[in-house]
Backbone bond lengths (Angstrom), bond angles and torsions (degrees), N, CA, C in turn:
res aa  C-N    CA-C-N  psi(-1)  N-CA   C-N-CA  omega(-1)  CA-C   N-CA-C  phi
1 M - - - 1.453 - - 1.529 110.47 -
2 R 1.361 115.29 -42.49 1.451 118.98 179.37 1.525 110.09 -61.72
3 R 1.337 116.09 -41.34 1.463 120.09 179.73 1.532 110.08 -62.91
4 F 1.340 116.68 -37.46 1.467 121.03 -179.93 1.533 110.50 -62.99
5 F 1.342 116.65 -46.58 1.454 120.49 -179.53 1.523 111.31 -66.34
6 R 1.329 116.09 -34.41 1.463 119.38 178.17 1.528 109.75 -64.99
7 R 1.327 116.02 -44.51 1.475 119.39 178.72 1.531 110.67 -64.75
8 L 1.338 115.41 -39.37 1.454 119.44 178.81 1.528 110.60 -62.77
9 L 1.343 115.87 -41.44 1.456 120.61 179.17 1.516 110.79 -64.19
10 F 1.333 116.68 -44.96 1.460 120.47 178.02 1.534 110.72 -62.74
11 G 1.324 116.48 -39.59 1.463 120.29 178.71 1.517 112.22 -63.25
12 C 1.345 115.92 -43.42 1.468 119.79 178.22 1.525 111.40 -64.65
13 A 1.361 115.29 -40.60 1.457 119.21 178.57 1.523 110.76 -63.31
14 A 1.333 116.83 -41.01 1.463 120.74 179.19 1.523 110.84 -64.22
15 L 1.339 116.59 -41.91 1.460 120.30 178.05 1.524 111.05 -63.57
16 L 1.348 115.54 -39.27 1.454 119.80 179.16 1.519 110.96 -64.29
17 V 1.340 115.66 -43.76 1.468 119.76 178.34 1.530 110.27 -62.04
18 C 1.328 116.73 -44.19 1.469 120.81 179.03 1.528 110.92 -61.60
19 A 1.340 116.15 -39.25 1.461 120.01 179.92 1.520 110.72 -66.08
20 V 1.339 116.25 -41.44 1.470 120.46 179.16 1.524 110.16 -64.61
21 I 1.334 115.73 -46.86 1.466 119.66 179.44 1.532 110.44 -62.05
22 G 1.349 115.70 -43.10 1.460 119.29 178.28 1.517 112.32 -61.69
23 G 1.335 116.76 -39.61 1.464 120.80 178.31 1.516 111.82 -65.59
24 L 1.337 116.14 -42.82 1.467 119.99 178.57 1.525 111.07 -64.60
25 M 1.327 116.50 -42.09 1.466 120.17 178.58 1.530 110.97 -65.21
26 S 1.344 116.13 -38.03 1.466 119.95 178.08 1.525 110.68 -65.45
27 E 1.328 116.30 -43.23 1.465 120.68 178.59 1.530 110.53 -61.88
28 L 1.312 116.14 -43.46 1.462 120.71 179.30 1.522 110.86 -64.29
29 N 1.326 116.07 -43.15 1.470 119.52 -179.10 1.527 111.24 -66.26
30 H 1.351 116.31 -33.95 1.464 120.66 -178.50 1.530 111.63 -67.73
31 R 1.314 117.46 -21.07 1.470 121.26 178.86 1.522 112.60 -84.39
32 R 1.295 117.05 -8.65 1.463 120.80 -174.07 1.531 110.88 -92.73
33 Y 1.332 113.91 157.67 1.459 121.52 179.54 1.521 108.27 -134.85
34 R 1.325 114.58 167.61 1.458 119.86 169.14 1.528 108.84 -157.81
35 L 1.322 115.30 158.55 1.454 122.45 176.88 1.527 108.52 -102.96
36 R 1.332 115.47 146.32 1.460 118.88 -178.57 1.521 109.21 -152.53
37 S 1.320 116.69 150.71 1.465 120.84 173.56 1.525 108.61 -95.49
38 S 1.349 115.46 133.96 1.458 120.99 179.51 1.517 108.20 -149.43
39 D 1.339 117.08 125.44 1.473 121.86 -178.68 1.521 111.04 52.63
40 H 1.305 115.90 42.14 1.469 124.33 -179.67 1.529 111.97 56.36
41 Q 1.327 114.88 38.64 1.456 121.54 173.55 1.526 109.35 -130.50
42 L 1.318 115.05 151.33 1.459 121.17 171.07 1.519 107.97 -85.51
43 V 1.324 116.35 120.32 1.466 121.92 -174.36 1.530 109.20 -119.50
44 V 1.326 116.26 137.77 1.460 122.32 173.88 1.528 108.44 -97.25
45 E 1.325 116.14 127.40 1.462 121.43 176.92 1.523 109.88 -115.51
46 R 1.330 115.05 149.33 1.467 121.29 177.37 1.517 109.20 -119.36
47 G 1.334 115.52 147.84 1.445 120.04 179.28 1.529 111.89 -61.87
48 L 1.327 116.20 137.82 1.460 120.40 175.77 1.531 110.23 -71.27
49 F 1.329 116.02 161.08 1.470 118.25 175.88 1.529 108.47 -81.65
50 L 1.297 113.09 63.21 1.460 124.84 177.93 1.529 106.74 -145.01
51 P 1.305 118.07 162.68 1.468 118.23 179.07 1.530 113.55 -59.10
52 L 1.346 117.64 -27.29 1.460 121.84 -178.67 1.524 109.51 -141.17
53 G 1.351 115.33 158.74 1.459 119.86 172.06 1.516 113.33 108.16
54 F 1.357 115.07 151.91 1.455 122.26 179.75 1.522 109.20 -132.28
55 G 1.313 116.26 154.21 1.460 122.82 173.67 1.506 109.16 -140.45
56 R 1.333 116.78 162.50 1.470 120.45 -177.99 1.523 110.69 -58.58
57 H 1.318 115.47 134.84 1.454 120.94 -177.47 1.520 110.47 -66.49
58 Q 1.337 115.97 132.44 1.453 122.39 177.44 1.515 108.61 -114.88
59 Q 1.333 117.04 118.41 1.460 120.53 178.77 1.520 109.61 -71.41
60 P 1.334 119.21 131.81 1.467 120.61 179.58 1.520 112.08 -57.90
61 A 1.322 116.86 144.53 1.463 121.52 178.89 1.523 110.29 -63.01
62 G 1.338 116.03 142.61 1.451 120.87 177.01 1.506 113.83 89.42
63 V 1.314 118.35 -7.89 1.462 120.32 179.27 1.524 108.47 -78.46
64 G 1.341 116.50 134.22 1.457 120.55 -175.04 1.513 114.40 -70.00
65 V 1.312 118.20 -14.54 1.467 121.14 -178.63 1.527 108.98 -112.84
66 A 1.336 114.92 54.35 1.462 119.91 -174.84 1.519 112.52 -61.30
67 D 1.334 117.48 -25.40 1.460 120.66 -177.80 1.523 112.93 -94.13
68 L 1.311 117.57 8.64 1.460 120.71 -174.02 1.523 112.40 -57.52
69 Y 1.337 116.93 -42.20 1.462 121.07 -178.48 1.527 111.59 -117.86
70 A 1.336 115.91 25.75 1.467 119.59 177.05 1.530 109.73 -68.97
71 P 1.334 118.01 154.74 1.469 120.41 179.67 1.526 112.10 -59.26
72 L 1.321 115.01 148.83 1.461 122.91 177.01 1.526 109.02 -126.94
73 P 1.333 118.47 144.88 1.464 119.42 176.67 1.522 111.37 -66.88
74 L 1.315 116.23 140.41 1.456 121.31 175.33 1.527 109.43 -79.42
75 P 1.332 118.09 152.64 1.465 119.15 167.27 1.529 109.69 -58.84
76 T 1.315 117.14 152.05 1.463 120.02 -173.63 1.522 112.44 -65.28
77 D 1.331 117.64 -22.56 1.468 119.43 -178.92 1.524 112.60 -95.15
78 V 1.331 117.71 9.39 1.466 122.39 -179.75 1.523 108.66 -114.94
79 T 1.307 116.76 129.02 1.473 120.85 179.12 1.525 112.98 -118.99
80 E 1.321 117.53 -26.50 1.458 121.41 -178.18 1.525 110.08 -128.72
81 V 1.321 115.98 152.08 1.468 121.47 176.32 1.525 108.21 -130.13
82 P 1.353 117.76 155.96 1.464 119.82 176.93 1.521 110.60 -58.85
83 S 1.334 117.10 132.52 1.468 119.90 -173.38 1.524 113.10 -123.98
84 E 1.339 117.40 19.76 1.464 117.80 178.74 1.530 109.97 -68.35
85 P 1.346 118.38 146.31 1.466 121.16 -178.77 1.529 111.94 -61.39
86 L 1.324 115.24 144.52 1.466 123.18 178.46 1.525 107.68 -115.45
87 D 1.317 116.83 133.72 1.463 120.86 -167.66 1.528 114.82 -71.91
88 D 1.335 118.13 -26.37 1.467 119.62 -178.07 1.525 109.23 -160.23
89 R 1.337 116.17 -177.63 1.463 120.43 -176.50 1.517 112.21 -68.42
90 T 1.324 117.39 -29.73 1.459 119.23 177.20 1.522 110.24 -62.16
91 E 1.331 116.10 -47.34 1.460 119.45 177.12 1.524 110.99 -63.04
92 L 1.333 116.77 -37.66 1.456 120.54 178.83 1.529 111.03 -62.22
93 D 1.335 116.85 -49.48 1.461 120.33 -178.64 1.525 111.39 -59.83
94 R 1.315 116.34 -41.76 1.464 119.43 -176.85 1.522 111.66 -73.39
95 A 1.332 116.65 -33.39 1.467 119.36 175.25 1.523 110.48 -69.07
96 L 1.333 116.94 -40.12 1.462 120.81 175.79 1.523 110.82 -60.87
97 F 1.321 115.89 -42.39 1.462 119.50 179.42 1.523 110.75 -59.70
98 T 1.330 116.42 -49.33 1.458 120.18 -178.65 1.527 110.91 -56.60
99 L 1.316 116.33 -41.94 1.461 121.12 -177.25 1.531 111.12 -69.94
100 L 1.342 116.44 -52.78 1.459 120.37 -175.04 1.526 112.08 -70.34
101 Y 1.310 117.14 -35.05 1.465 120.50 176.71 1.532 109.80 -62.07
102 G 1.332 115.68 -43.79 1.455 120.08 179.29 1.521 112.99 -64.11
103 W 1.323 116.43 -30.20 1.468 119.93 177.61 1.528 111.44 -80.76
104 A 1.319 116.87 -38.99 1.468 120.47 -172.35 1.526 112.94 -73.90
105 K 1.307 117.12 -43.36 1.470 119.86 -169.68 1.528 112.84 -57.13
106 P 1.335 120.91 -52.62 1.469 118.67 -179.22 1.529 112.82 -71.19
107 R 1.327 117.79 -27.48 1.461 119.92 -175.89 1.523 112.41 -78.08
108 L 1.321 117.76 -18.43 1.460 119.61 172.72 1.521 111.31 -66.41
109 L 1.328 117.29 -22.27 1.464 121.66 -179.51 1.522 112.50 -88.59
110 S 1.315 117.78 -2.41 1.460 120.95 -177.95 1.532 110.41 -68.39
111 P 1.344 117.87 144.74 1.466 120.52 174.58 1.534 112.45 -79.11
112 V 1.326 117.42 -4.38 1.472 121.53 -177.60 1.528 109.16 -93.06
113 V 1.328 116.07 121.99 1.461 120.99 -175.65 1.527 111.78 -59.48
114 A 1.337 117.98 -41.29 1.463 120.75 -179.19 1.524 111.16 -60.35
115 T 1.318 116.27 -37.57 1.466 120.48 178.74 1.519 110.58 -68.41
116 Q 1.322 116.40 -42.20 1.466 120.58 177.86 1.528 110.56 -61.09
117 R 1.317 116.67 -41.09 1.469 119.84 -178.46 1.521 111.32 -66.67
118 L 1.325 116.69 -36.97 1.457 119.56 176.13 1.527 110.05 -63.68
119 A 1.331 116.72 -42.02 1.467 120.76 177.98 1.523 111.07 -61.67
120 V 1.326 116.68 -39.92 1.471 120.31 178.30 1.533 110.69 -63.79
121 R 1.335 117.65 -37.43 1.477 120.73 175.85 1.525 110.68 -60.40
122 Y 1.321 116.42 -41.13 1.461 119.57 178.67 1.534 110.36 -62.92
123 V 1.332 116.44 -42.92 1.469 119.77 -179.25 1.521 110.36 -65.64
124 E 1.325 117.08 -40.12 1.468 119.97 177.94 1.522 111.13 -60.73
125 R 1.322 117.06 -37.53 1.463 119.97 177.05 1.539 110.54 -68.27
126 L 1.321 116.85 -39.88 1.467 120.15 178.65 1.522 111.14 -60.24
127 E 1.324 117.23 -35.74 1.461 120.93 -179.25 1.530 112.04 -65.48
128 M 1.325 117.23 -20.34 1.463 121.41 -178.21 1.519 113.17 -86.98
129 L 1.332 117.38 -17.20 1.468 120.07 -173.44 1.530 110.44 -73.17
130 P 1.343 118.49 125.20 1.470 120.31 -173.38 1.524 115.80 -86.70
131 A 1.327 118.52 -18.55 1.477 119.82 -167.88 1.521 112.67 -110.49
132 L 1.333 117.66 38.72 1.457 120.40 -179.61 1.518 110.83 -78.83
133 S 1.324 115.59 153.43 1.458 120.39 173.83 1.526 109.16 -75.77
134 E 1.325 116.87 167.01 1.464 120.43 179.88 1.529 110.63 -63.50
135 E 1.311 116.62 -39.22 1.470 119.79 177.79 1.527 110.82 -62.40
136 Q 1.331 116.91 -41.46 1.459 120.30 179.19 1.520 111.21 -65.90
137 R 1.327 117.37 -35.16 1.463 120.04 178.12 1.529 110.44 -65.43
138 Q 1.315 117.40 -37.42 1.461 120.31 176.61 1.526 110.89 -66.44
139 Q 1.333 116.60 -40.76 1.458 120.23 178.04 1.535 110.48 -64.17
140 L 1.337 116.25 -39.40 1.459 120.78 178.54 1.526 110.45 -64.61
141 R 1.303 117.33 -39.10 1.469 121.22 177.92 1.535 110.36 -58.69
142 Q 1.334 116.18 -44.80 1.466 120.56 178.60 1.528 110.82 -64.57
143 L 1.332 116.00 -38.62 1.459 120.01 -179.84 1.528 110.91 -66.90
144 R 1.316 116.83 -38.24 1.466 120.44 177.64 1.525 111.11 -63.59
145 A 1.328 116.40 -35.03 1.467 119.74 176.10 1.522 110.39 -63.69
146 E 1.347 116.91 -40.28 1.468 120.39 178.13 1.532 110.60 -65.22
147 V 1.331 116.25 -38.09 1.468 120.18 178.32 1.532 110.27 -62.73
148 A 1.340 116.29 -42.23 1.465 119.67 179.31 1.529 110.75 -60.02
149 L 1.334 116.79 -40.76 1.465 120.64 178.65 1.529 110.78 -65.17
150 V 1.321 116.46 -45.75 1.466 120.53 -179.77 1.527 110.68 -61.12
151 Q 1.321 116.68 -43.80 1.461 119.61 -178.86 1.525 111.42 -66.57
152 A 1.342 116.59 -36.53 1.464 119.64 175.98 1.529 110.46 -62.86
153 Q 1.336 116.71 -41.85 1.459 120.28 178.95 1.526 111.35 -65.91
154 Q 1.326 116.72 -35.93 1.468 119.92 177.58 1.527 110.97 -66.11
155 I 1.334 116.55 -38.46 1.465 119.86 177.57 1.530 110.32 -63.68
156 L 1.339 116.17 -44.58 1.463 119.85 178.13 1.525 111.24 -62.15
157 A 1.342 116.21 -39.89 1.460 119.94 178.73 1.527 110.82 -64.20
158 S 1.344 116.68 -38.52 1.461 119.42 179.09 1.532 110.84 -68.09
159 L 1.346 115.93 -32.88 1.470 118.82 174.67 1.526 110.07 -62.08
160 G 1.326 115.88 -42.45 1.463 120.02 177.88 1.518 111.54 -60.86
161 D 1.339 116.40 -42.01 1.468 120.08 178.54 1.525 110.56 -61.27
162 G 1.330 116.62 -42.33 1.454 120.57 179.62 1.526 112.13 -64.45
163 L 1.335 115.92 -41.03 1.465 119.53 178.62 1.524 111.49 -65.28
164 R 1.339 116.66 -38.99 1.469 118.78 178.80 1.534 111.62 -67.31
165 Q 1.314 116.59 -34.49 1.467 119.18 175.61 1.531 110.70 -65.72
166 A 1.335 115.47 -42.62 1.465 119.46 177.21 1.529 110.47 -62.60
167 Q 1.335 115.99 -38.93 1.459 121.63 178.21 1.537 110.60 -57.89
168 H 1.327 115.45 -46.08 1.466 120.70 179.94 1.529 110.96 -62.47
169 K 1.328 117.12 -42.06 1.466 120.65 -179.88 1.533 110.95 -64.96
170 L 1.305 116.95 -40.29 1.461 120.70 179.60 1.523 111.53 -65.94
171 Q 1.336 116.25 -39.30 1.462 119.64 177.31 1.531 110.88 -63.42
172 T 1.347 116.07 -39.23 1.463 120.22 176.18 1.526 110.45 -62.38
173 C 1.321 115.79 -41.47 1.468 121.76 178.93 1.532 110.44 -58.04
174 I 1.340 116.17 -44.63 1.470 120.94 -179.06 1.523 110.76 -68.13
175 E 1.345 115.92 -44.81 1.469 120.71 -177.32 1.523 112.25 -63.05
176 L 1.322 116.99 -31.25 1.470 120.69 -178.89 1.526 112.30 -85.59
177 G 1.335 117.34 1.31 1.466 121.07 174.81 1.501 114.95 76.72
178 S 1.322 117.43 39.76 1.459 120.42 179.16 1.525 110.74 -61.59
179 L 1.317 116.68 147.73 1.465 121.69 175.43 1.534 111.08 -66.21
180 R 1.327 115.99 -16.80 1.472 120.39 179.61 1.520 110.39 -107.16
181 A 1.326 117.24 29.18 1.465 121.99 -177.52 1.521 111.85 -59.59
182 Q 1.345 117.27 -37.15 1.464 119.92 -179.21 1.525 110.60 -64.09
183 E 1.312 115.89 -41.84 1.473 120.02 176.79 1.529 110.74 -61.58
184 A 1.343 116.53 -39.78 1.459 121.26 178.39 1.527 110.85 -63.71
185 R 1.370 116.79 -40.88 1.475 119.98 179.28 1.521 110.89 -63.52
186 E 1.315 116.54 -41.08 1.476 120.50 179.85 1.528 110.63 -65.21
187 T 1.317 115.89 -38.68 1.473 119.97 177.81 1.523 110.60 -66.56
188 L 1.337 116.31 -38.65 1.461 120.19 177.88 1.519 111.41 -60.08
189 V 1.310 116.56 -40.52 1.476 120.05 179.19 1.524 110.29 -61.89
190 R 1.346 115.40 -43.65 1.474 118.49 179.38 1.531 111.10 -64.91
191 I 1.329 116.86 -39.56 1.471 120.34 179.54 1.525 110.42 -63.91
192 D 1.340 116.54 -40.57 1.471 119.66 177.89 1.521 110.87 -56.95
193 G 1.323 116.48 -42.12 1.465 119.98 179.03 1.520 112.33 -65.71
194 Q 1.331 115.90 -39.55 1.459 119.50 179.38 1.526 111.36 -67.58
195 L 1.332 116.94 -37.67 1.462 119.93 178.11 1.518 111.42 -65.54
196 E 1.322 117.20 -37.71 1.461 120.43 176.36 1.523 110.91 -63.40
197 S 1.337 116.15 -39.92 1.465 119.88 177.86 1.522 111.11 -64.77
198 L 1.328 116.11 -39.69 1.468 119.53 179.03 1.518 111.50 -65.46
199 K 1.333 117.94 -35.31 1.459 120.49 177.98 1.522 111.07 -59.26
200 A 1.327 116.75 -36.41 1.468 120.33 178.57 1.523 111.36 -70.16
201 L 1.341 115.97 -32.23 1.471 119.79 -179.49 1.521 111.79 -78.75
202 V 1.327 117.02 -34.88 1.461 122.09 -179.09 1.524 107.85 -123.97
203 P 1.336 117.69 84.84 1.465 120.42 -176.21 1.512 113.56 -58.88
204 Q 1.346 116.83 -36.23 1.451 121.38 179.38 1.515 108.26 -125.26
205 T 1.318 115.75 97.39 1.463 119.99 -179.41 1.515 110.14 -67.88
206 P 1.363 119.11 125.40 1.463 120.84 179.74 1.519 111.55 -55.73
207 Q 1.323 115.66 144.99 1.450 121.15 177.18 1.523 109.32 -72.07
208 T 1.349 115.38 136.21 1.465 119.27 -179.52 1.512 112.97 -109.08
209 G 1.328 117.36 4.70 1.457 121.28 -178.80 1.510 111.72 -72.65
210 P 1.351 117.20 172.81 1.468 121.95 -176.03 1.521 111.87 -78.04
211 Q 1.349 116.10 63.31 1.450 119.53 -179.27 1.522 109.20 -95.29
212 K 1.303 115.96 149.66 1.463 120.43 -177.95 1.516 110.75 -75.05
213 P 1.367 117.88 141.70 1.456 120.01 171.93 1.518 110.16 -69.15
214 W 1.318 115.21 158.48 1.458 119.81 179.42 1.514 110.11 -58.97
């Protein structure tokens, strides 16, 4: 009987130790993150409260940055992302920065508007990350300057589109024999001058057609 109780005591102690170790491993795993591609999106996953396993990260309700780790579309030429586990949110933020910065910087130079807009989305997400290193913050500052330039060029390009539409309407007005045709001709001359000025400001007008982003 004594031997039975001794074995029972050892068994309970072993179960207790296993439970403690399992709890510690679960807590440690719950602090970890990883990045993964799913349905052509960049997805942030968080460790489950289990010794192993990950699930899609869920931002707590009421947090003002609910979209901080929301999925993002991948560039069309990217299918896989580094998926090694990250020990905490600091590592997650810095890994996200490295990835999104590498995608955004060359795509801001694309002549395709859709590609530029995707790059701007990446930069907007980078601006939300709280745990960047000082070097990364400097790189982000430079990237934001590039975004400002791209957006200014897009505004100028949209002005050109508006002027060309007005040009077409004025030509229609003249062709249909409007009583104000002379006024339309004078306006056309002024628009021609403005379009020439815009060409100097935007040497390569971004393409606005339905082209795929990189």
